[in-house]
N, C-alpha and C positions, 0 to 999 in steps of 0.2 A: 504493499500500499503506500502511496506517495505520502511523504511526511507532511507537506502542507495540508493535504486533505484529511490526514489522520487527526490533525488537530482541530479541524473545523469540517464536520461531516454534513452540515446542512448546506446542501447545494442548490436548494430552492431559490436562493437569491440569484443564481446564475442561470435560471431557466427563463427564457423569453416566451411569454404567453400572450395569446391574443384574447379577444373579448369573450370568445367561447370557452376559455379555459385551456385550450390546447397549447402545448408548449413545445420548445425545441431546446435540447441540451447538446452542446458541442464539446467532445472530448478529444485529447491528443493521445493516440494509442501508440506505443513503442513496441518494436519487436515483431511486428507483422511482416512477412517476407514474401508471401505467395498467395495465390488464389485460395488455397486451402485455408489459410489464416483468415482471409476475408470471410469466406463461407461460415466458418466456425464461429467467429465473433458475432456476425450479423445474425446468425440463427439463434445463438444463445440470448442475445438481447432481444430479438423480436419475440421470442417465447416468454418473455417477462410480462405479467399482467399489466395492461395499460399502456403498452408500447404498441404504437402504430406502425412505425417503420424505423429501420436502422440501416445506415449506409456508411461503409468505411471506404475512404479513399486511400489507397495504398500509396500514392504518390506524396500526398501532404500528411498522411497519418490522421486526418480528421475523421472522426466518427460522429455523424450527425443522427441523433435520435429524436423522433417525434413521439412525444407523449400525449396520450389521449385526454387526460383530465387532471384535476387538482390532487386526485387521491394517489397518482402515481409517485413513488418515492424516487427521486432521481438518484439517490445514493445507491439504490440496488443496482442500477445500471453499472456504475463504476465498480461496485463489488464483484458483479458477475464477470466483467472484463478481467479484473485482476485475479479472479479465481480461475480463469483459463490459463494464467501463466504470463500474461502480458502487462506491461506497465501503462498506467492510465492517469491523466491528470487533466484540469480544465484546459481546453484548447485556447491557446494565445498564438496568433499568427507569428508574432516576433519570436517567441519560444520555439515554435515549430520549424521556422527558417534557422534558427540557431542550431537546433538538434541536427537538421539535415547538414549544416554547414560542418558541424562536428564529426558527423559521420564521413563526410567527404575527406576532411583532414586525416582522420584515422586511417582511412583506406589509402590515401596518397602516401601517408607515413609508412604503412605496412608495405606498400608496394616499393618504396625506396629502400626500406631495410632488406626486403627479399631480393631486390636487384642487386644491392651491395653484397649480400651473402652469396648469391648464385654466382657473381662475377669473381669474387675473391676465394671462394673455396676451390674454384678450379685450379688455383696455383698449386694446391696439394694433391688433388685427386687425379689431374691429368698425368703427373709423373708416376702416380700409383698405378695407373691403368696402362700407361704407355712406356713407362720407364724414364730415365733421366740421362740426357747425353748419350743416348743409344744404348744405355745399360739398364738392365732389369734390376729394380731394387731389392736389396737383401731383406730378410724379415725384420731385422730391428729398424732399418729406415723406413720400411713400409709402415711399421707401427707408429713411428714418429709422425710420418705424414698423416696417417689417419687421425691421430691425436690433434694435429694442428688443424685438420679439416673439421673436426669436432668442435674445437674451440671457436671457429668462425661460423659453423653452420648451425650448431644448436641454439644459441640465443637468438640468432636470425629467424630460424624456423619457428621457434616458440613465439616470438613476438609477432612475426608476420602472419602466423596461423590463427591469431586470436579471433579474427572475423569468422573463420570457419569453425573454430572450437566452440565459440559461444552460439552460433546458428545450430551446430550439430547438437549441442547439449539441450538447447531450447527445443529442438525438434524431438529429441528422445524423451523429454519431459511429457510433452503432449502426445506420446504414443505413436509418432510417425517417424520416418526415416527419409530425410532429403539427400541430396547428393553431397551435402557437406559431411555426412556421417562416414561414408567410406573414405573421403578425403582425410578426414581428421585421423581416423584409425590408421590409414595407410601412412601418413606422415609420422605419426607417433611410433607406430610399429617399426617403420624403417629406421628411425633414430635408435630405437631399442636394439634391434638386431645389429645395427652398425657398431653401437657401443659394445654389444656382446662379442661380436667378432674381433673388434680392436683389442678388448680386454684379453680374450683367449688367443690372440695371435693368429687369427684367420686371415685369409688372403684377400677378402673382399668386404668392403664396407660401402654404405650408399649415403653418405652425408649429402653429397651433391645433389642426388636425385630428390631428396626431401625438399630442400630449399628452392630448387630450380622449378619443381612442380608448383610450389606455392606462388612463385613469381609469375608464372604463365597464368594461373588461375585469378590472381589478383588483377592482372591486366583487364580481363573481362569484367570483373566485379567493379572495378572503378569506373569502366565505361558504362556500365548499367547505371551507376550512380549519376553520372554526368547526363544520362538521358532523362532520368526522373526530374533532375533540376531544370532541364529544358522544358518538360511538361508543366512544371509548376509556373514558370515564367509566362507560359502562354496566357493563363487566366490573369496573371499580374498585368501583362501588356494590355489586356482588354480593359481592365478597371482603370489603367493609367489614362485612358482616353476620357475618364469622367474627371471634369475639373475639380481640383481640390477645395476651391472656394466659390461660394454663390454669393451674389449681391442681393440681399434682402431689402425690400422696400417697406418701411413702416412710417406711416404719417408723413409721407413725402420725403423721408430721410433714407438714403442709401447706406447700407452698412454691410461689410464683408463678413460672413460667417462660414465655418467649416461646412462642407456639403453634407456631412453626417448628421448635422444639426437641423437640416431643413425638414420641415414638417409639412404634412399635407395641408393645403389651404394658404401655405406662405406665398405672398407676391415677390417675385424675383425679376430682376433687370438683367437682360442679356445684351450686351453691346455687340456691334459688328466685329466679326473676328474670334469671338468667344464660342465655346461649345456649350450646348443646352445642358445644365448641370443635373436636372432630374426630369423625369416625365412630367408633362403638364400641359395646359391649354393657353393659347395666346389670349390676353385680355385687351391690350392695345398695342398699335404699332403694325407696320407691315415690313416684310423683308423677303429675302430669298434664302432657302435652306439647302444645304448640301448634305443629302441622306446617303451618300454613296457608301460610306463605311457601314451604315446600319442596314440599309436595304439593297444596296447594289444598284440602285436606279442612278443612271448617268445624268438624267435631266434634273436641273434645279427645280425645287418646289416653291412656289410663291405662298407665302403664309400670311394671314391676317387674324383679325379677332375670331375666336372659336376654333381655330385650327389646332389639332393636337401635335404636341412636339415630343420627340423621343430623346432620351439622355444620350450624349455623345454626338448628335447631329451638329454641324458647324453652321452658325449664323453668319451670313455673309455681308449683307448690305445695310440693314435697318436695326434701329434700336427697338427691342421687344420688352414688353412688361407681360409676365406669364404667371399663371397660378399653379402651384405644385399639386400633382394629382397622385404622387407617390413618394416615398422616402428614397434615398440613395440606394439602400440595400434591396430595394424593391423595384428598381429602375430596369429599363430594357437592358442596359449594358450588364447590370448584376445578374440578370436572368440568363443572358448569354454566357457569362461566366460560369454559372452554375450548371448549365448544359455542358460546357466544355469539361468541367471538373467530372461530371458523370460519364462523359465519353472517355476521359483518361482513365477513369476507374475501370470501365469495361475492357479497355485495351490492356490494362495491367493485369486483368483476370486471366489472360493466356498463360498457362502453365508450360514452362520450358519442357520440350520433348525429353531432354536428359532427365528432368526431375521425374517425369512420368515413368521413364525407364528404371529409375532409382527405387521406385516403389516395389519392383519385383527384383532388381538386380541386388539391392543391398542384402536383403535376407538370404538370398541364395548363395552369394559369394561368401558372406561371413559364416553360414552354416558349413559350406565346403571347407573353409579354412579351419574351422573348429573341428569337423570330422577328421580332417587330415591330421591335426595335432594329436587328438585323442586316439585315433586309429593307429597312427605311426608309433605312438608311445606304447600302446597296448600290444603292438606286433614286435616290440623289442627294440625299436630304433633309438631309444633314449630321448630325454627331453629336449637336448640340444638340437639333434638332428630332426626331431619332430617339429620343433618350432622353426628351424630354417625351412621345412617344407611348407609349413603353414604361412610363413612370411613370403615365401615364393608364390604361393596361391594368391595372397593379397596384393604383392607387387605386380605380378604379371597380369592380374586383372584390374589394377589400378585405373580408374576411368579417364585416363589422359585421352586415349583415342576417342572414346565416347564423348568426353567433354569437348573435344576440338572438332568433332564431326560436322557440327553446324557452324560454330564461330569461324572456323578457318575458311570455309566456303563464303561466309558473310563477309569476311575481311577481303577476300580476293574480289568478290562481286562489288562491293562498295568501293574498292580501289579503282576498278574499271569504271564503274558509273562516275566517280569523282573526276577521272580524266576526261570524261565526255560532259562534264558540267552538271551532273546530278549529284547533290549532297544527300547521303543516307543517314538518318539520325539514329537508327537502331538496326540491329540484325533481324529483330522480330518483325520489322516493317517489311523487310524482304520476304519473309516467310509468308506474311499476310498478302503481300502484293502478287505472289505467285498463285494465290488462291482466288483472286478477284474474278467474278464472272458477269460484271455489270459496270459499266463507267458513266459516271455523272460529272458534267462539265458545268461550271458557271460560265456566263457569258462575258460580261464586262472584265477586262483584264486578263482574260484566260483564252477564249476563242478570238476575242478582239484585243486591241493594244491598250484599252483602258483609258484613253485620253482622246478628247475631241481634236479632229484635224480638218483644216480648211479644205474644201473640195472645189476644184475647177475655178477658182477665182483668178482673173488677170492681175499680174504683179502691179500694174500702174493703179489699179483701183484699191488693192491692198495697201499699197503706199499712202493712198489718199486718205483712208480711214485710220491708219495706224496710230497717228497722234492721239486720237481719242481712246483707242484700244489700250495704249500704254498707261492711260490715267485710270483704268478701272481694274477692279479686283475680280470681275466676272470671269469664270473659266473659258468661256467662248471668246471673250475679249482678249484674254491672255494668249489663246491659241492663235488669234488673229495677229496679235503683236509678235509672237514667236515667229510667225511665217514672214512677217515684214522685216524682223531683225531690229538692231539698235536704230534709234532715231530720236527726233524731237517729241516732246509731249505737249498737247494742247494746253492752252492757257485758260484761266478762270473756269475750271472744270467743276461740275456739280453732278454728283450721282444720285439718282432718284431710286430709292429701293424698290426692286422688282420691276423696274421699267428700263433704265438705261443711264447713260451719262451724256452730258452735253457741255460744250466749251467752245473756245475760240481757236480756229486754225487760220493763220494768217490774217487774222482780223475778221474772218467770217465765222458766224455762229453755225455750229454743226451738232448733229445728235447721232448717237449710236446706241441701239438697243432694240426693244419690242417694235412691231410694225406700227401700233397705234401711237407709241411714244414718239416715233420718227415722223409721223404724219401720214402714213399708208393706210387709207381707209378700206375696209372690206377684205383684208388679207387674212388668211387663216393663221392663227397664232400658233407657232410651233416652238418647241423648246431647243430645237437644233439649228436655229438660224438667228442671225442679227441683221438689222437694217441700218444703213447709214446714208445720211444726206445732209446737204447744207440748206439753210433755211431758204425756201422759195426755189429749190433746184430739184433735179431728179434724184430719186432715191435708188439705192443700190442695195441688193439682197446678197448676203453671205451666208453660204449653207456649210454645215459641219457634220461630220460623222465620225463615229468610233470604228476605225477600219479593222478589218479582219487580219489576224495574223497570216502571213502568205502560205504557211503549210498547214492551216486548220483543216481544210477539206481533206488533204492527203492523210493527216493523222487520223481522222475519224474513219476513212477508208481502210487505213492499215489496222486499226482496232478491230474493224468488222472481219477482216481477213483472219484475226486471231480468234474469232468466234465470240467477240465481246459486243453485246448491244450497247448503244450509246444514247444517253438522254442529257437534255439541257434543263437546268433548274436556275432561274433568274429572278432577281427582284425588280428587274426593269420592267418597262411597259410591254404589253403583248406585241405592238407593232415591230419595234426593233428586234425583239427576240425572234419573231416569226421570220423576219428578213435573214437574220443570221442562221437560223436553222435551216432555212432553205438553201442557203449559200453553201454551207457544209455538208448538206445531205442528211440532216437528222430530222426524222418525223415526230419523235417523241419530245415534247418540250413543255415546260410550264413557266408562266411569267407572273410578275406582280407578287412573288413570294416573299414572306417575312423570314428572318433566321429561324424562327420557330416551325414555320411551314417546311422549310428545308430539312430541318431535323426530322420533323414528322414523316416526311417522304422517305428519308433514308431508313427511319425505323420500320416503315411499312414494307420497304424492299427486303429488309433483314427478316421480318416475319414470313415472307414469301419464300425465304431460303437463299435470297441473294447475297452474295458477298461483294459490297460496293466499293469501288474506288472513286473517291470525291476529288476532283480537282478545282480548286478555288483560290482566290486571292484577297478577298475583302474581309472586313470585320464580320459582315453578315454571313460569311461562309465558315467562321472559325469554329462554330459550335457544331456544324455539319461535318467539318474535317475531323473534329475530335470524336465524332459519333460513328463515322464510317469504318469500314473493315480495314481499308487502307486510304491514305490521302497524300495528295501532292499539292504543291504551291509553287508559283513562279517566284523568281528572286526579286521581282518588283513588288511582291505582295506586302500587306502591311505586317508589322512584326507579329501581331497576335496570330495571324493566319499562318506565317512561316513557323512559328513555335507550335502550333496546333498540328501541323502536317508532319507526315512521316518522312517525306522526302521533299527537297527543294531543288528545282531545276533553274540554272542561270541561263541569260541570254534569251533570244526571241524565238528559239526553235522549239515548237511544240511536239516535235518528234521525239523529244526525250521522254515523253510519256510512254510511247510505244517501246523505245529502247529499255526503259526500267522494268517494264512488265516482261519483256523477253529475257532480259538477264536474270531477273528474279526466278522465272520458270526454270532456266538452266540451272541456277543455284540450288533450286529444290531438288532436281535430279542428282546433282553432285552430292549433296547432303544425304539423300537416301542411299547413294552408293557407298558413302563413308559409314553410314550406320549398318549397312549390310556387311561391309568389311569388318567392322568392329565386332558385330555378333559372331561372325565366322571365326575371328581371331580368338575370341573368348571360348568358344566351343572346342577349339583345338588346344589352347595353351592351358586352360584350366585343368582338364584331366591329366595332361603331361606334367604339370606342377605337382598335382596331387599324388602321382605315381613316383615322383622323385626323379623324373626324367629332366627336370628343369631346376637348377640351383638358383638362389636369389641374384647371382650375378648374371646368369643367362636371362632370368626373369627381367632384370632391369634393361638388358639389351633388347629383349622381345617387346617390352612395353615402350621403349624409346623407338624402336623400329615401327611399331604400329602407329605411333604418333607421326613419324616421318611419312609413312605411306599416305596417311590421311591428309597431311599437309601438301604433299606432292599432287595428289588427286584434286585438291582445292585449287592449286595453283596451275593446273593444267591450261594450255592455251585455248583459245576459242571459247572462253567463258562469256557468252553473250557476244553479239556483233558490236564492233566498234561504232559508236554513234557517227552518224553522217552529218 
């Protein structure tokens, strides 16, 4: 039990309850490592009377418990979690982050110590195995070399092995055996046998094997920790878009307050260039709102009194006074962050294939080693010879090849994709990518370039309107100014929110903006055009479009050749979505979707048995990226989308999606080959070690050889086609 809570068991003060008496309690759980831990904790808590739901996020360690009513004692939840052998305390985001940082530092330190030990122990074991200056070592010199190796390897192995020892002990206490159990026993027994052989003057000791094994395994453990750190930052990036300070208006006086203190009904002021702090409705003022990060809609939205605003949207042109309809923790951004957290939890629930194999592997191998020792002693071999045979069984079956079967392939595949401009954030992402059978694209910024571009305008007309365009913050005006390049800015400019900008160009009054603002009567108002004209002169129309990526249609065709159906989910208006779908040859598309609609669609496809690859770039895609079976984002995507995605591809080439899938499928085939070899190796080597045909020295060579075979298979050429 945590000390602080032992002194103060009344947790009711930390339960957030609504008007109906339902409450939520957040706890920080330490020690949960896998999907089995999640299932065990959630089931035990849900079975408590008065608990409606319980959800543990493996990435953050946060256990969110929903309580049905006032009669439910929150301390029973904490006692239940601690009774399962885990540590629990009140959830504090700062403490949770500090705990994760401590874990990262511990792993980095253990990795450094193991690397130091593995490198330096070779100074003594290489001469022992291969001789010194061409001469084989005599018995006394060999013993000295082994003692020196023991002095270096033993403290390094015991220190670097702590993450595995703690995990193995915790797993055994809960009546389970994960992969850390045979690793821990193998390391400890290897050290014991090595000391025994050194003391008794034997020819072979294995101090180098113990510390080198830990060094290789800690590399993977540290990379896994970095992956989880990236998953945590995705939700933080989302919430970072929520402005930390809101301007509250009370009796005509504006005062800045932390956004967490905003209450429903507060009147807030939003200046041009600021983001909407919380969800609310416009009371007074007119402006244009950029909802691209929230909904993915490329067109700006004109807002006025009564229009609903979403937290995180960008106010562009006018001053607004709004009435808050939700607190910051209930805002649209916070809801998307919670969806991402749930998606990350689902992703973390995948059990490593090696851990699944360990459930059968561990008891069989340990039973075989025990029977070898007992049977050999009973048959008159003596305790030393029986122990050497048992050690040979454990060493020859040490799960190096099994543990490297997948990571080695993932490293090779990730390296090839990296050279092709695709960044893979985890090996598990490749496993899931190889399984996808349905591809979903966002439109804006994925199939298209994600920014407005001027279409077919003569250069002399662009130069004519450019001085006014340079004076405006409107995205279309900026696109026009970018087309014109550097130049003069109009004088006496005044921007009218939601309409346009006017000013003097060479002493003549001109306007740039909507058709009606410029003086064009009867024209259809469109969000992808600007009109320009001098007072009393001819008006000029500029049309903009979000251009397709050049290889978008080819990428869709290539995906179809791989047997993958393609669908478009977009927050944009139906008309531009339909145009893009027709251009790339996609018949299944949906438009005007909110981030929650996208998540619901992904979940519906999952219920149908589909394993979806989501490709998106915006904040509105982040939750769907986290929820999908696998996900990719372009390098130009917002930080939240990149952090939520499994893979990030740089450059303008959408073909990277096809290359990633092909490489992932090839990597899966290589991994299965490695697993098959590992199984065959163990079927042959284990009986040989039990029969005494393999001593610990040969066992160490065989174990190392099996690992080398796995690595060479992973590094074989032609792992995926080189991206074009």
